[in-house]
N, C-alpha and C positions, 0 to 999 in steps of 0.2 A: 120495509118498515123496521123489521127487527135489526137488520144491519145498521140502519141509520141511528137506532137507539144506542148503538155501542159507543157513540161519542155525544157530547153535549152540543147544543145548538151553537154555542160560542166557538167550540172547536171546529165545527163544520164551516162556520163563517171564516175562521182563520185559514182553514185548509183551502177554501175557495179563493181567498185572496192570494195565497201562495200559488195556486194553480193558474190564476189569471196572469200573474207575473211570469210564471214559467212559460206560459203560452206565448206571451209577447217576446220573451227571450228566444224561444225556438223559431219564431217567425223571423227574427233578426238574423239568425244563422241558418235559415232555410232547413229546419229540421221538423219532423213530425212530432208534435207534443204528445201524441197518444202512443207512439212507439219509439221513444228515445233510446239511445245507447248510453252506456255508463259514462262515456266520455262527455256527452252533452250534459248529463246531470252534474258531473264534476265541474264543467265550465260554468254552469248556472250557479252552483254553490260558490265558485271562485268569484263570479260576478257579484254575488251578495257580499262576499268578504271585501271586495274592492270598493263597494259603495258604503263601507263603514259598519256593516252589521256585525254583531258579536256572536259568541258561541251559541247562546240560547236561541237567537233568531234563526241562525243557520241550521241548528239541530231541529228546530220546529219545522223549518222548510223541508228538511230531509224526511221527517216523520210524515208530513203531508204528502209528499211525492210517493213515499213508500206505501201509504194507505191507498192513495188514489190510482197509482199506476200498477201496483202489484209487482210480481217478480220481473226483473230486468236481467237479461242474459243468464237466465237460470237461477237467479238468486235474488232475495229481497234487497232493496237498496241499503237498508240499515245493516245488513249482514255482509255486504260486499267488502272484502278486505281493504280495497283501495279507499272506499268511502270511510271506513272505520279509521284508517290511518290519516285521512284528510281531516276528519273531525277532531282527532287527537292533536293534530298540528294546530287547528284553530283554537282549541281549548288552551293550548300553551301560549299562543300568540295573543289571544284576546280572551282571557279567562273571565267567567261571570263575576261581576263586581256589584257591590251594594248600590242601590239607587241613590241613597243619601249618605254622605260622609258624616253628617251630624243630624240630629233631630231636635225638634223644638220641645221645650219643657212643658209637660201637661199642666203645671201650676199656672201658666199664663192663662189658659182657657178656663181653668177652674176658678181662679181669682176673678176673672171677668163675670162668670156665672154667679159667683158668691155675692158680687156687688150689685147684681141686677135685682129686679123686683121679685116678690114671691110669685108662686104659680098662679094665684088667684088674680093678680094684677097684670098678667101677661096676656097679650093677644094670642090668637091661635098660631100665627106665624112665629112669634117669639117663643112660644111654648114648644113648638115643633123643633126649632133650632136648638133649644136647650136640651130637649129629650134626645135628639140624634147625637149631639156631642157627648152627653153623659153616657149613653149606651155604647158608643164607640170606644170611649176611654175606659169604661169599667168592664168591658168584655174583651177587648183586644181583637175583636172579630172584624171581618170585612164588611163593606157596605152591602154586599150581596146577602149577608146573613140577616141584616135588618129588613131588607126588602122581602124576605121570605117568611117573616114571623106572622102567624095568624092568631086571631084573638083566642080561639079555643085551645091553643097550645100553651097559653099563659096560665100557670097554676100557682096558687098561693100556698106556701108551706111554712107556717109559723111566721118568723120574721124575715122571710126571704121569698122571692119570686123565682119559680123554676120554669124555664121556657124550653120545651122539647120540640125542636123544629123537625117536621116530617119530610119536607122537600130535600132533594139531593143538592148538596152544596159542593163547592169546588174542593173543599178540604175533607168532606165526609166520604165514608165508604158506603158501598151498596148495602142496603138493608140496615145500616147503622145510622140513627139520627144524630143530630147535634143538640147538645144541652148547654144552656146558658143559665147562670145563677146570679141574682142580684140580691144583696142583703140590705136590710134597713140600716140607714145611717143617721147619726144623731143630728147632723146639720140638714134641716129639711130642704134648704135651697140646693144642696148638692146630692140629695138622696134620689137615686134612680127609681126606687120603688114608689116613693111618693109622687114623683113627677110622672111616672108611667101610669099610675092609677088615675091621677087627675086628667091626664091626656085622654085616656079611654073614656072617662066620664064626660069630658067636654066635647068629644067628637061622636058621642053615642047617637045623637039625633041628626048628625050631618053625614056620617059615613055611608058610602054606597059599595063598600067592599069588606070582605071578611079579613083582610090583611090589616095589620096594626097601623102602619103609617099610611096616611091618606093625604091627598093634595089639600093645600090650604084654601083653595078657591073652588067654587062650585064647578062641577058636580061632586067634588070630593071623592074621586075615585082613587084606586091604588096608586101610590107614588112609585115611580120608576127608580131604577138605580141612579140614573143621571140626575133626577130631581133630588134624591137624598144626598148625592155627592155635592150638588150645588148648595144645599143647606149646610153641609159640613164645612164647605169652604167659606161661606158667609160668616159662620161663627169664628173661623180662623181670622178672617179679615177684621172683624170687630175686636177680637182679642189682641191683634197686633202681630200675627204670624205671617211671614212673607209667603203668600200663595203663588208668587212667581217661581219659588223654589219648591215649596211643599204642596203636594196635591191632597185630595181628600183621603187617599189611602195612607197618608203619613200618620193618621190617627193610630193605625196599627203599630207603626214603629214607635211613636211616642209613648203609647200605653204600655207595651211589653217592655220597652227599655226602662221606663220609670219603675215598673214592678220589679225588675231585676235589681235596680239600684236600691230599692227599699227592702230588699232581702227576701222577696218571694221566691220559693223554690222553683227550679226549672221544671219539675214535674207539673206543678200547678200552672205555670205559664203555658206549657205545652197543651195541657188539657183544656184550659180556659180559652186559649186562642185557636184551638182546633188543629194543632200539630201532633203528629205521632210521637211516641216516647223516644224513638231513635232518630228523629228528624234532626238534621243539621242546618235547617233553613234559618232558624233564629240566630244561631251563633255565626253563621256565614254571611247572611245578608242584612241582619238588623244590628249587628256589630255592637252588642252591649253585653256586659257580664250577665251571667244568668242568676218559688217563695211559697197553706191549706187551700183547698179547692174553692171553698166559699169565702175564703179570706182575700181573694184576688181583688174584687171591686173595692172593698174597704181599705185595702192597702194603698190603692191609687188615691182614694179620697182623703186618707190620713196623710196629708202632704205637709211639707214644710212651707209656711206662708211665704209667698213671693213678694218682694218689696216693690213698691210702686215705681214704675219706670224701668223695670228690669228688662233685659234684652232677650229676645226670643231665641236666637242662636248666635254663636260667636261671630262677630263681624257685622251684625245687623244694626242699623241706626234707626231707633224707634222714636216716635214723637208721641209723648204722653198727652192725651186729651181726656181729662176727667177720669171716668171709669173705663175708658176705651183706649187701648194702645194701638194707635194707627200708624203702621209702618209706611213711610212715604213711598218706598220703592214698591211695596206690594199692592198698594191701592191705586195703581195706574189703570183704573177702569177707563180713563180717557187720557190720551197722551197730549201734553201741552194744552190742557184745559179745553176739552171738548173735541179736539181733533185726534181721536184715538185711531192709531194705525200701529199694528203690531210690527215687530222686527221682520217677520216673514213677509208681511204685506209691503213693507218698505222695499225689501229686496225685489219683490215681484214688480212693484211700480217703477223702480229705478233701473231695472235691468236694461242694458243697452241704451240708456238715455245719456245724451251728451251733457245735459244739465240736470243733475239729480234734484229730486224734490226735497226742499228744506222747509218743513212745516213751521219751524220756529221763526222763519222770515216772513210768513204770511201776515198781511196787514191785520186781518181780523183776529188771528191768534195773538198777535202782539197786543192788540187792544183788549182782548179778553183777559190776557194774563195781567195786564196793568189794572184792569177793573177788579179782578178777583184779588189782587194784591192791595187794593185800597188806594192806588195811585191815580193821578190825573191821566186821562186818556182822551182820544179823539174818536167819536162815534163814526159810523159808516158814512153818514151824510156830512161829515166834517165839523160837527158841533163839538166844542170843547166841553168836557165833563170834568168837574173838580174831583179831587180825591177825597178819601174818608178822613175826617178829623178825629183827633184823640178824644176819648170820652171826657165828659165834664168831671172835674174833681169834686164838685159839690153834689150833695144828695138831690137827686132829680125828682124823687117821689114826695108825696105829701108828708107832713109831720106825723100823721097818724100811722104811717107805715113803720113797723118796728122789727122788720125781718133783718137777720144778721147779715145777709148778703148785700143789703142796701147800705150798710155802714162801712164797707171796705174803703180803704183810702184810695187816693188818685193814682198812686204808683202801682198798686195792684191792678186797678182797672186798665192802666196803660199796658201792663205786662200781658194781661189776657187779650187785650186788643191786638197787640203786636203778634202774639203767637197765633191768633186766629187768622190774620191776614198774611202771615208768613206761609201758610199752607198753599195759598195761590191756586186752590182747586175747589170749585164750587161743590162738588160732591163730598169732598173731605170736610169742607166747612159746614155743610148742612148736616152731615152725619154727626159732626161734633156738637152742633147745636141741639140736635135731637137727643143725643146722649145726656144732655144736661136739662132735658125737659121730661117731666113725669105727668102722664095723664091719670086722672082719677075721676070718679063719678060722684057727684053730690046731688042727691035726689034724682031728678030726671035730666040733669044737665051734666055735660062733660066739661070738666075743669082741667087746668094744667098748672103744675108747679114749675118754677124755674130755679136753677142752681148755678152758682159760680164756683168752679174748682180752684181752691186756694190751699196750697201746702199739703196736698194729698187728701183733703177733706172737701166736702161740698156744703156750701152755705146757701140756704134758700133766699131768693130775692123776688121782688115783684117784677111784673112785665116791663114797666118803664125802665127800671135799672138794667134789666137784661138787654133791652133794645139800645140803651145808651152805651153800655159797655162794648157791644159788638157792632154798633152803628148799622143795624139792619132795620127794616121796616116791619110794621105789624102784618103786612101781607105775607112776608116770608114766614113768619111764625104761624099764620093761619094755614099756609100751604104745608108746612111741616106737621102741623096737627092733623090735617086730613090724611097725609101719608101714614103717619103713625097709627091713626085710627084704622087704616086698611091693613095694618100688620107689617109695614115696612120698617126695617131696622137700618139697613144700608140705604141711605137716601140716594136715589138715582136721579140724575138730571134728565127729565123727560121732554125737554124742549126740542121740538123738531123730530121727535121719535114716535108721534102718535100714528095711528093706523086709519085715520078717517079721511083718506085721500081717494076719492072715487076714480080719478084718472091715473092712478098709479099703474106703472107698467107691470104686467103680470110676469110671474116667474116662467110660465110656459113660453111667452114671447121671447124672453131673454135666452132661454135654452134653445129655442128655435133659431135665433140669430147666431148663437154660438156654434150650433151644429152646421149652419150654412157656411160660416167662416172656416170651420175646420174641414169642410169638404173639399176645399181647394188644395191641390198638390203643393208641397213645399220642398225646398232643397236647402242644403247647407253649402256655405261658401267653400269652393275647392281650395282656397288658400289656408283654411283653418286646419290645425292639427288635431284639436280636440273634437271628439265625436259627439259631444253634447253642447256645441256652440250654438249661436243664434241661427234660426231658420228663417227663410225668406220665401215670399210668394213671387210669382212671375212678374217681371218688370212691366208687362203689358197691362197689369191690373192696377186699380186704385180703389180706395175705400168707396168712392162715389160709384164707380162701375159695379163693384160688388153689391152695394146697397140697391142700385137700380135693378140688378139681376134678381136680388132677393124679392123685391116688390113685384117684378114681372112674373115670377113664378107663383105669386099669390094674388091673382087679380080679384079674388073674392074678398080681400081685406084692403080696401082703398085707404083706410086710416093708417096703414103702415107707412104710407108716403111721408108722414110727418115725423117718423121715428129715426131720422138720419143721425141725430145727436146720440141717441141710445145705441145705434149700431156702431158709431165711431168709438164710443166709450168701451163697448164690449170688445171691439177689435183691438183697442189699445191695451186692454187687460190681458189679452192672449199672449202678448209679447212678440207677435209676428211682425215682420217688416216687409215692406214692398222692396223687392230687389232692384238694383240698378241694371240698365241694359248692359249686357256683357260685351266688352270690347277689349282688345289687347290682353287677352287672357294668356295664361301660361300654357304652351302647347304640351309640355310634359304632364301638367296636371290634367289637362283635357284627355290626353291619351290614357293616363292611369285610370281616370274616372270611367272611360269607356271599357277598359279592360276589367275593372271591378264589377261593372254592371253585367258583363257577359260571361265572367269566369265562374267555374264551379266552386263549391265551397272548399274543396281540397286544394284548389289552385290559387285561392285568394291570399294566403299567407305571404308568399314571396312578393306579390304585387303590393300588398299593404306595407311590407317592409321597404319596398322601393319608394313608395309614397312618403313614408316616414323619413327616409334618408333625404329625399328631395326637399321636404319641408324643413328638416333640421339644417340643411345647408343654407336655405334662404334665411332662416332665423339667425343663424350664425353670422351671416353677412350684415343683417340689420343691427345685430348686437355690436359688431365691430364698428359700424358707422356711428352708433351712439357713443361708443367708447372714444373714438377719434374726436368727435365733436366736443365731448367733455374735456378731453385732454387739451384741445386747442384753447378752450376757455381758461384752463388752469395754467397753460404755458404759452406765452406769446411767441416763442421760437418754434412752436409746432402749429403749422398752418394747415387747416383742413378746408378744402373747397369741394363743392358738388357742382357739376356742370351738366346741363341738359338743354335741349332745344324744344321750344313750345311748338304745338301744331301750327301749321301755316295760317297766317291772318290774311283774310281776303278783303279787298275793297274794289269798288264802292259797295256799301252794304245797302242793297235795295231789297224790297220785299215782294215784288210781283213774281208770279209763278215762273216766268221765263228765265229768271236768274238762276234757277237750279240747273239749267242746261247750258249756261254760258261760262266760258273760262274767265276768271276774274284776275285782277292784279294781285300778286302775292307779296307778302312781307314776312320777314323772319325775325323772331325774338329769341335771343340766346341768353340763358341765365347762368351767372357765376355766383354761387351762394357761399358766403364766408361763415363757417360754423361758429367761429369764436365770437363774433358780434351779431350773428343771426341777421345779417344784412345781405342784400342781393344787388348785383349790378346787372341790369337788363341791357343787353347790347342789341341794337335794332338796325336792320337794313332791309332793303327791298330787292326784288329780283333783277333790277337794272344795275344795282350796286355790286352784287356778288352772288355766287351760288351758295350752296350749303353743304360743301364737302369738307374733307379734312383740312384743306388749305385755309378755308374761312374759319373753321372752328379753332384750329391751332393758332391762327393769327390773332384772333380776338383774345384768346386766353393769354398768349405771350405778351401782347400789348398791355392788357389789364394788369398783369403781375409785374411787368417792368415799370409801369406807372405807379403801382401801389407800394412796391418794396425797393429799397435802395440796396446797392451792392454791400456785401458783408465786409466788415473790418477783419484784419488778420486775427485768427483765433476764434472768431465768432461763428456760431453754428445756427442753422435754420433748416427745418424740414418741411417739405410740401407733400401733402397727401391729397390726391385727386380722385374723387369718387365719381363714377359715371355708369351708365348702362352699357350694354354690349352692342352698340351700333357700330358695325364694322366699317361703315363709310365715313365715320366721324372720329371716334375716340379709340376704338378697339383695333388698332393697326400700327405697323412699325413707324410710319412717318410721325404719328402723334407721340409715340414713345420718344422718338428723337427730339421732338419739340420740347419735351420735359427735360431731356438731357441737355438741351441747349440752354435752359435756365440755370443748370449747374455750371456749365462752361462760362456763363456770364457772371458767375459768382453771386447770384441772387439767392441760391439755396445750396446747401452742402449735401442734402439727400432729397431725392424725390421718390415717391411711392405712388403707384397707380393701382386702384382697387376697383373691382367690378361687382355689382350686385348680380344675383342669379337671374337669368333670363326669365321673364314673366313675373318676377317678384322684384322689380326694380323701381319701386316708388321712392323717389328722392325728395328731399325738402323742396327742390325746385318745382316738382309737380304740385306740391301744396300751394305754392305761390302762383303757379299757372292757373290753378283752380280759382283763385281770387280774381285773376284777370278775366277768365272765362265768365265768371258771374257778373263782373262789371261791364263787359262788352255787350251783354244782353240788353242793357239799358241805354246803350250808346249807338248812334247812327254815324258810322264812319264813312266818309266819302273819299277824302284824300289820304294816302298811305301814312303820311306823317302824323295824322290825327291819332293813330294808334299809340304814339308816345304819350299823348294826354290821357288816353284810357289806361295805359300802364301806370302812369304817375298817380292816378286817382284810385287805383285798385286797392291800395292799402293806406288810408289817410293817416293812421296812427304812426306808421313808420314807412314813409314813401320810398319807393324803389329809386335807385340811381339809374337813370336812363342815359345810355351813350349811343349817339348816332354814328354809325360806321361811315368812314370815308374810304374811297378806293385805295388811297395811297398807303393805308394801314393793313391792306390784305396782301399777304406775301405768298409766293409760290413755294410753300413749305415742302410739298412732296418732291418737287424737282431739286430743291436745295439739299435735302437730306437723303436723296437717292444715292449719293456717293458713299454713305455710311453703310457698310456691309452688316447685315443682321447676323448675330451669332448663329452658328450651325445648330439645328434641331430646336431652335426657339420658336414655339408656336404661340404667337401673341393672342390669337383668338381663343385659346384653350386655357389660358392662365386666369387666376382669380386675383392674384396679388403680385405686383412687380416692384422691385426695389433697386435703386442705383445710388451708390454712395461715392462721393468724390475721393474718399480715402481708399477705395478699392476700384479704381477706374478701369481696371482691365477685365472686369466681369460685371454681369448683370444677373440678379437673383430673382427667382420666381417661386410662388407657391400655388398649388391647385385648389386651396381652400383658405378660409379665414381663421383657422385655429392657430393660436399664438405659439403653441409648442410644436407645430408641424415643422418638418425639415425643409430648409431652403435648398433649392436646386440651382446651382451656379452654371451660368453659360458664359464662357470666355469669348471675347471678340477675336475672330479668326483673322488670318492674314488676308491681304487684298488679293483680288483676282481680276482678270480681264473679262469683259463682256463683249463677245465677238460681234454681235449684231450692231451694238451702239458704239463700239470702239471707245468706250469711256472707262477710264481707270477708276476703280473703287479703292478707297483708302481704309486702313485700319482705324478703328475708332480711338480717339484720344480727346481729352478735354481741350488741348491746344488746337487740334485739327477742327474740332467742333466750333471753337470760338472764332476760327478764321473763316467760317462759312458766312457768306453774305446773303441775306434774305432779300430777294429781288421782288419788286412790285409785280403783282399778277395782272391787275386791270389798269388800263389807261383811259378807256372810253366806256360809256354806259353799255351794258350788255343788251343787245337787241332782243326784242320780243319776237315770238314766232308769228307767222302770218295768220294762223288760226286764232291766236289770242287777240291779235290786233283787230281781226274781223269781229270778234265777240265784244271787244271793248267799244267799237264803233256803235254796236247795237245798244249799248247802255247809255251812251252820251246824251241822247234825247231826253232821258229821264233825270238828267242832272241840271244844276243851275249854278250860277255864280262862279265862285272860285273852283269848285269841283269840276264843273264843266270845262273851264279854261285849262285846268291841269291835264285832264285826259285828252283834250284836243291837242295840246302841245306834245303829249306823250305819243299819240298816234302819228302826228306830223313828223316827229323826230325819228320814228322807227320805220316810217314808210319811205323807202328810198326812191321809189318810182313815182310817188305822188307829189302833187303840188300843195303847199300849205293852204293857200287860199281856196283851192278846189276842194280840199278836204273840209274846210270850214263851211263852204257853201253846200257841200253834200250833206253834212250833218244838219 
């Protein structure tokens, strides 16, 4: 107990927060938080620095660990020379800086109070707000000081009040109390002594506490620091100070800075505000030049009058509304008229969303904005509502009404009307109306006066004129009167915010659902380099399954079965995602992940470095692909294509269970994507037309490019960049490289480059288009193979794909034709990342092992020809002329026969077909069955 008293409760709470953070950090690095070494502590402090913490926060964390952990390695943490040196470095890199670069002028709040009613005409809430603001400004103390003032500590000494606070405060020393002095001031509206005495008298019969400040509502117990802070901010809002920038603590900045400007000595400021005489806090963090001890409060009150409409701080745009300066930016109690969502809330809601939330585009928000602006709008049920009309230029009240405000001209009325509806915010508008209404008691009845602010003055008018100018109903005025009677100054929009909902979901239920969602194990995508990226749940889960499990675990609460919507909303707010089934993952990433999960802490650094290098290579390849695509859009002579093959398309597409065990007829779709126009040519064939090796892939690419581009004119240049994955049987081999060189020999391109993405990280634009086809085929029942062409055509209606049906005469025996071209010695095609061949240097081919622009090119010269003894075929040295002389021979002359096993399975499917589909597969079986009779096959089926 005695040791615990060595620090305040706030300090212990701060230390506990630091220790919780330190514990989580130790768990992440597999260290014991109770027995850490100095290296772990330095890593934790570095982690705080990396997350943006400054010197004060890091030093506080060091102090907390030093207090809670005791000596580490024979020395306290704070005295460890490495820690001392570390903190010195932090102080230089991120020195402590003032919270505010500027502060608001106290004259703004004082002018607002000066224009308000006298103490006797203020409600308890209004009086409390006034007292708190005056005490903070005239003392320069913290809100904690006001919270600790007791009634018996207030003593009257002549023309001043002396408050000797016994409780220990943040700035007071042990055994030494804090003294505050308030002198009598000639302006009773601004006199702290007068206001304080009246407040004590008014709350005498209400208070349930010995402390000075009590709550404004029953049971009128002691007001907490948070409540006092809210009161202080409400006064700032009413006065026109931007509370999005300035907090309640800014009273201390504004007060002491103003005192220094008015010539109060530094000694007086230090004593009044609770700083020691040698303190540098005021000069360093309050950033104002540095006035008698009892003269502090009067110096603040003896201010230079502030002109109407003056600005709170440099750069603020304020809107003057009668005696209230309402800053538009600060009074965003609701964003976009009722849909209040803070910036942090928006980030939380929009994180990982493909379609971010745009509140301004919501139909109800648009209608509410138009309504609050006085413009025509359409209600939720579709009814057209007219806008507000300008006030009548004529006098609307009776001839007996002789008030000055009822005599204003039509132009002034229109100006007030326009300013009112330009606010476009119901709370601002109602607060403005309330500031121009004054309640008073006449006999036993409550009455209200109405004013029109004109030229910095207020002219009283009758209710009819008031309603006519602002085009509001009497019901609005009655509502404002009731709220003002309850002590409200800032009029809040209470629609939809009442608490009389008996079926409202309890906070306990929400917390229970949240804990259930968080109980599922999560993982991060192995493709991400950031350690704080999105997290995913198992692909086997769904929100429905999770909710069903939640209800199954709580059979005693059958009413939970109706809470699916609530569970879904809580799940969405967590930011968790249901992962996709893992397929075609990177083997390197999987291997590294296993190594990291089984390695010791000391062995993880090189593995993590390997992972970082692997991911950086993948990102460099993607960056190079994006750069090539952009370059091709800017330069027509720079052609970038991406090529890839979609997974096999099977037909007929039947749904009964036996289909999963039968071999189906296969079709192939190959994509050539042109980055410049973002268009794709889908080349389609089936397994009786051709196979899917290098001959087929090279043939369709050569044919497509020969059809698309003409031969170059003399002096004309054109570059081809071909991106693909590392499929060794299709594009990552020497015959395919030769097919690109063949395009140079045909004078279609002057330079060709082949680039590969990193294995496992080879998501090409083609794959995105294949995804559209996969989505479309889910809704289509394909029977005949050629029907896949219709599916491909309809996959992207906005920009349909060009579909080309392959014929056998356009499939050439590329591998055999280019087999005579000898590959340069030591050239390993499967290991390169970037290959380049230029017609201006035909004797060599250059490669790079990565996609870095400034990396060195490695040249491989074409070697001399040699004899192959087994085949007795003479290979030739590469040259463009020799390449151009090569004749590409047709590879297929008849349909490719199907295997007997597949024919047998297709026969089993035919009974489930009808019409054209049945006829197609009957002919297919008959043509491939050499021993069978066509009529016999038909009869058998």
